[in-house]
C-alpha positions as CSV (number, residue, x, y, z in Angstrom):
1,M,0.0,0.0,0.0
2,P,2.6,2.6,-1.1
3,F,0.1,5.4,-1.7
4,G,-1.4,5.5,1.8
5,G,-1.3,3.6,5.0
6,T,-4.1,4.9,7.1
7,V,-6.1,2.3,9.2
8,P,-9.4,2.9,11.0
9,F,-9.4,4.2,14.6
10,A,-12.2,3.2,16.9
11,G,-11.9,6.3,19.1
12,V,-13.0,8.9,16.5
13,E,-15.7,11.2,17.8
14,P,-18.6,12.5,15.6
15,I,-17.8,15.6,13.6
16,R,-18.8,18.9,15.4
17,E,-19.1,22.3,13.8
18,F,-17.2,25.0,15.6
19,Q,-18.4,28.6,15.3
20,P,-16.0,31.6,15.6
21,A,-15.9,33.2,19.1
22,N,-16.7,36.6,17.5
23,A,-20.3,36.5,16.2
24,N,-19.4,39.3,13.7
25,Y,-16.5,37.3,12.2
26,K,-16.8,37.1,8.4
27,R,-15.2,33.9,7.1
28,P,-12.9,34.7,4.1
29,K,-13.5,33.0,0.7
30,E,-9.9,31.8,0.6
31,F,-7.0,31.2,3.0
32,D,-3.6,29.6,2.5
33,W,-1.1,28.8,5.2
34,R,1.7,28.5,2.6
35,K,1.6,32.3,2.3
36,K,2.4,32.6,6.0
37,G,5.6,30.5,5.6
38,V,4.5,27.8,8.0
39,I,4.3,24.8,5.6
40,S,7.3,22.7,4.9
41,H,8.2,21.3,1.4
42,V,6.2,18.4,-0.1
43,K,7.8,15.1,0.8
44,N,7.6,11.6,-0.8
45,Q,6.7,8.6,1.2
46,L,7.9,6.3,-1.7
47,R,6.9,2.7,-1.4
48,C,6.2,2.9,2.4
49,G,2.6,3.0,3.5
50,A,3.2,5.7,6.1
51,C,0.9,8.5,5.1
52,W,-0.2,8.6,8.7
53,A,3.3,9.6,9.8
54,F,3.7,12.2,7.0
55,A,0.3,13.9,7.8
56,T,1.1,13.9,11.6
57,A,4.6,15.4,11.1
58,A,3.2,18.0,8.7
59,V,0.6,19.2,11.2
60,V,3.2,19.4,14.0
61,E,5.6,21.3,11.8
62,S,3.0,23.9,10.9
63,Q,1.6,24.3,14.4
64,H,5.2,24.7,15.8
65,A,5.9,27.4,13.1
66,I,2.7,29.3,13.9
67,R,3.3,29.2,17.7
68,N,7.1,29.7,17.8
69,G,8.0,31.4,14.5
70,T,10.4,28.6,13.3
71,L,9.6,26.0,10.7
72,F,11.4,22.7,11.4
73,T,11.3,19.7,9.1
74,L,10.5,16.8,11.4
75,S,11.2,13.1,11.2
76,E,8.5,10.7,9.9
77,Q,11.1,7.9,10.1
78,Q,11.2,8.2,13.9
79,M,7.5,7.5,14.1
80,I,7.8,4.6,11.6
81,D,10.6,3.0,13.6
82,C,9.7,3.8,17.2
83,D,5.9,4.2,17.5
84,Q,4.9,0.8,18.7
85,S,1.2,1.7,18.6
86,N,1.3,1.9,14.8
87,D,2.7,-0.5,12.1
88,G,5.3,1.5,10.3
89,C,5.1,1.1,6.5
90,E,2.2,-1.4,6.9
91,G,-0.1,1.4,8.1
92,G,-1.2,3.4,11.2
93,N,-3.6,6.0,12.5
94,R,-3.0,9.6,13.4
95,P,-4.5,9.6,16.9
96,N,-1.9,7.1,18.0
97,A,0.8,9.0,16.2
98,F,-0.1,12.3,17.9
99,R,-0.1,10.6,21.2
100,Y,3.4,9.2,20.5
101,V,4.7,12.6,19.6
102,R,3.1,14.1,22.7
103,D,4.7,11.5,24.9
104,N,8.1,11.2,23.2
105,G,8.7,14.3,21.2
106,L,9.9,14.3,17.5
107,L,13.3,14.9,16.1
108,Q,14.2,17.0,13.2
109,E,14.5,15.1,9.9
110,K,18.2,15.9,9.6
111,A,18.7,14.1,13.0
112,Y,16.7,11.1,12.0
113,P,16.4,11.1,8.1
114,Y,13.8,9.3,6.0
115,R,14.8,5.9,4.5
116,G,11.5,4.8,3.0
117,G,11.2,1.6,4.9
118,D,10.8,0.0,8.3
119,G,13.8,0.0,10.6
120,N,14.9,-0.5,14.2
121,C,14.3,2.4,16.6
122,E,17.5,4.5,16.7
123,L,16.6,6.8,19.5
124,S,19.3,7.0,22.2
125,P,18.3,7.1,25.8
126,G,18.9,10.3,27.8
127,P,18.2,14.0,27.2
128,V,17.8,15.3,23.7
129,D,18.7,18.8,22.5
130,P,15.4,20.7,22.7
131,S,16.1,22.4,19.4
132,H,15.8,19.0,17.8
133,R,12.5,17.9,19.5
134,V,9.0,19.3,19.8
135,F,6.1,18.2,21.9
136,V,2.4,18.3,21.2
137,D,-1.0,18.0,22.8
138,E,-4.2,17.3,20.9
139,K,-5.6,20.5,19.3
140,G,-4.6,22.8,16.5
141,P,-4.2,22.6,12.7
142,V,-5.8,19.6,11.0
143,S,-5.1,16.6,8.8
144,F,-7.8,14.8,6.8
145,G,-8.2,11.2,5.9
146,M,-10.0,10.1,2.7
147,N,-10.5,7.1,0.4
148,V,-8.2,7.1,-2.6
149,T,-9.6,6.3,-6.0
150,K,-7.6,5.7,-9.2
151,G,-8.6,9.2,-10.5
152,M,-6.5,10.8,-7.7
153,F,-3.3,9.2,-9.1
154,H,-3.9,11.0,-12.4
155,Y,-4.8,14.4,-10.9
156,V,-3.2,17.3,-12.7
157,G,-5.4,20.2,-11.9
158,G,-8.9,21.6,-11.3
159,I,-11.0,20.4,-8.3
160,F,-10.9,16.7,-7.5
161,S,-14.5,15.7,-6.9
162,P,-15.0,12.0,-7.0
163,T,-18.6,10.6,-7.1
164,V,-20.2,8.8,-4.2
165,D,-20.1,5.5,-6.3
166,D,-16.5,6.0,-7.2
167,C,-15.5,6.4,-3.6
168,A,-17.7,3.5,-2.4
169,L,-16.9,1.0,-5.2
170,H,-13.4,1.9,-6.4
171,S,-11.6,2.9,-3.2
172,M,-8.0,1.6,-3.0
173,G,-7.6,2.4,0.7
174,R,-7.4,5.3,3.1
175,H,-4.9,8.1,2.8
176,A,-4.0,11.0,5.1
177,L,-3.1,14.6,4.0
178,E,-2.5,18.0,5.6
179,V,-5.0,20.8,5.1
180,V,-3.1,24.0,4.3
181,G,-6.0,26.2,3.2
182,F,-9.2,26.6,1.2
183,G,-10.7,28.6,-1.6
184,E,-13.3,29.0,-4.3
185,D,-12.9,28.3,-8.0
186,A,-13.5,31.6,-9.8
187,K,-13.8,29.9,-13.2
188,G,-16.1,27.1,-11.9
189,G,-19.0,29.1,-10.5
190,G,-17.4,29.6,-7.1
191,T,-17.1,25.9,-6.3
192,P,-15.5,25.6,-2.9
193,F,-12.4,23.5,-2.3
194,W,-9.8,22.4,0.3
195,I,-6.1,22.8,-0.4
196,L,-4.4,19.6,0.7
197,K,-0.7,18.8,0.9
198,N,0.1,15.3,-0.2
199,S,3.1,13.0,0.4
200,W,3.6,11.7,-3.1
201,G,6.4,13.9,-4.1
202,S,6.6,17.3,-5.8
203,S,6.0,16.0,-9.3
204,W,2.5,14.9,-8.5
205,G,-0.6,17.2,-8.6
206,I,-0.3,20.9,-8.8
207,N,2.0,23.5,-7.3
208,G,4.6,20.9,-6.5
209,G,2.5,18.2,-4.7
210,Y,-0.9,19.7,-3.8
211,V,-4.5,18.9,-4.7
212,H,-7.7,20.9,-4.6
213,V,-10.6,18.7,-3.3
214,R,-14.2,19.6,-3.4
215,R,-15.3,21.2,-0.1
216,G,-18.7,20.7,1.5
217,V,-19.6,17.3,0.0
218,D,-17.5,15.0,2.3
219,A,-15.6,13.7,-0.8
220,C,-14.6,10.1,-0.2
221,G,-15.1,10.5,3.6
222,L,-12.8,13.5,3.8
223,S,-14.6,15.0,6.9
224,Q,-14.9,11.7,8.8
225,E,-11.4,11.5,10.2
226,V,-10.1,14.9,11.2
227,H,-7.1,15.0,13.6
228,T,-5.0,17.8,15.0
229,A,-2.2,18.9,17.3
230,L,-1.3,21.9,19.5
231,I,2.3,22.7,20.4
232,T,2.5,23.4,24.2
233,R,6.2,23.3,24.8
234,Y,9.5,22.4,23.1
């Protein structure tokens, strides 16, 4: 399962709609965290089914940058090798991954680089330089999970909007991505969409590894598995 690697999690709560604290708040038509400089480069999970680790690291990277003003590139390989609550390249879920990072911290990628496969945990016991590790709790920017259809592999632009039947009958498995923003298609009658950062490398999709997915229709279960993180210390 090289494209994905997300497995179901029994502890998912029903989706709740959150309203802004300011009743006069006017939601913008578009917003993009990339313009704020808090999104790392698009990565490539290669033949390892660890989208769960990539989506988790992406959210933690972004939240750390928003809170502390420094964008670190964090280690997916550490989670693949050391998170015993998930199954490395065979799949995993983000709630377990966020708990692992909360309890153990996460090294920068340069300290624990990606190899594209399962390996032995290489964390040394003892204190770690705090500049190399961040800690999380369980609120903040979000990652989405969705069913992958064959059409997504060939996505080259526009708004990806699979049909209900396509998602139900031709799903190839679950996949996790980071939400970096949203917008409306000016050329398509104002169709709303999410901007999602994928982990299939910078040659896939648009703008170096991104996809626009139809918003407001729960495309392929997009809104059924939403997980997040909040940096509290580092």
